Each structure stands twice: as structure tokens, then as C-alpha cells.
Wavefront OBJ file of the C-alpha trace (Angstrom):
o trace
v 20.812 -49.452 66.140
v 17.145 -49.468 65.404
v 15.710 -46.098 64.553
v 12.047 -46.805 65.260
v 10.430 -47.375 68.647
v 13.693 -47.154 70.570
v 12.551 -48.757 73.826
v 14.680 -51.462 75.357
v 12.211 -52.982 77.773
v 11.702 -56.461 76.341
v 14.077 -59.391 76.059
v 13.654 -59.359 72.261
v 14.651 -55.704 71.814
v 17.557 -56.011 74.237
v 18.935 -59.168 72.610
v 18.688 -57.508 69.174
v 20.563 -54.477 70.497
v 23.201 -56.710 72.126
v 23.777 -58.506 68.805
v 24.329 -55.163 67.093
v 26.654 -53.934 69.829
v 28.613 -57.200 69.704
v 29.132 -56.631 65.980
v 30.415 -53.135 66.766
v 32.714 -54.507 69.504
v 31.321 -52.170 72.150
v 32.818 -52.885 75.602
v 30.325 -54.444 78.028
v 30.634 -51.523 80.441
v 29.460 -49.159 77.679
v 26.316 -51.101 76.726
v 23.915 -49.457 79.194
v 25.147 -45.886 78.581
v 24.914 -46.361 74.800
v 21.388 -47.769 74.955
v 20.253 -45.093 77.436
v 21.252 -42.377 74.978
v 18.905 -43.929 72.416
v 15.849 -44.631 74.555
v 14.441 -46.017 77.797
v 16.172 -49.193 79.042
v 15.018 -51.795 81.561
v 18.399 -52.091 83.286
v 17.454 -55.187 85.301
v 16.387 -56.996 82.146
v 19.525 -55.780 80.360
v 21.658 -57.293 83.133
v 19.762 -60.589 82.780
v 20.287 -60.590 79.000
v 23.982 -59.827 79.370
v 24.311 -62.679 81.857
v 22.427 -64.988 79.467
v 25.014 -64.350 76.761
v 27.886 -64.690 79.230
v 28.842 -61.048 79.543
v 29.679 -58.981 82.567
v 31.301 -55.601 83.118
v 34.791 -57.109 82.979
v 34.548 -58.578 79.463
v 34.271 -57.068 76.039
v 31.209 -57.930 73.958
v 33.571 -59.261 71.329
v 35.098 -61.748 73.782
l 1 2 3 4 5 6 7 8 9 10 11 12 13 14 15 16 17 18 19 20 21 22 23 24 25 26 27 28 29 30 31 32 33 34 35 36 37 38 39 40 41 42 43 44 45 46 47 48 49 50 51 52 53 54 55 56 57 58 59 60 61 62 63
């Protein structure tokens, strides 16, 4: 995860974080809790980004 300016409120920062979490094989249902422990998250935008990459709460990021 990024260590500077940990705000997940733009599509760019969320997509970067999703790429990193995919590489770590984090389950989709754990994405929001993980990001929220690091910094503020726009949860609506996160849901949009997850939908854009074809993820939902029932699939793993590695799927």
C-alpha cells in the first residue's frame, strides 16, 4: 500500500489500491475494511471501481 497521502477518494487512488490488493489476493469482502484502516475511503466510488473491474462481495480479487 502507499505510505504517503493515504486518501482513497479518487478513481486513480482506488484503482491503484485495487491493483495492489489483487496482487496480494485479498478477498473482495475485505477490500473496504483494509483500506479504511489505512485512510479515508469514498465507499461509493470504491463500489463503482470494484464493479468496473468485475468484482463483487462474492468473488475473490484473484478470480
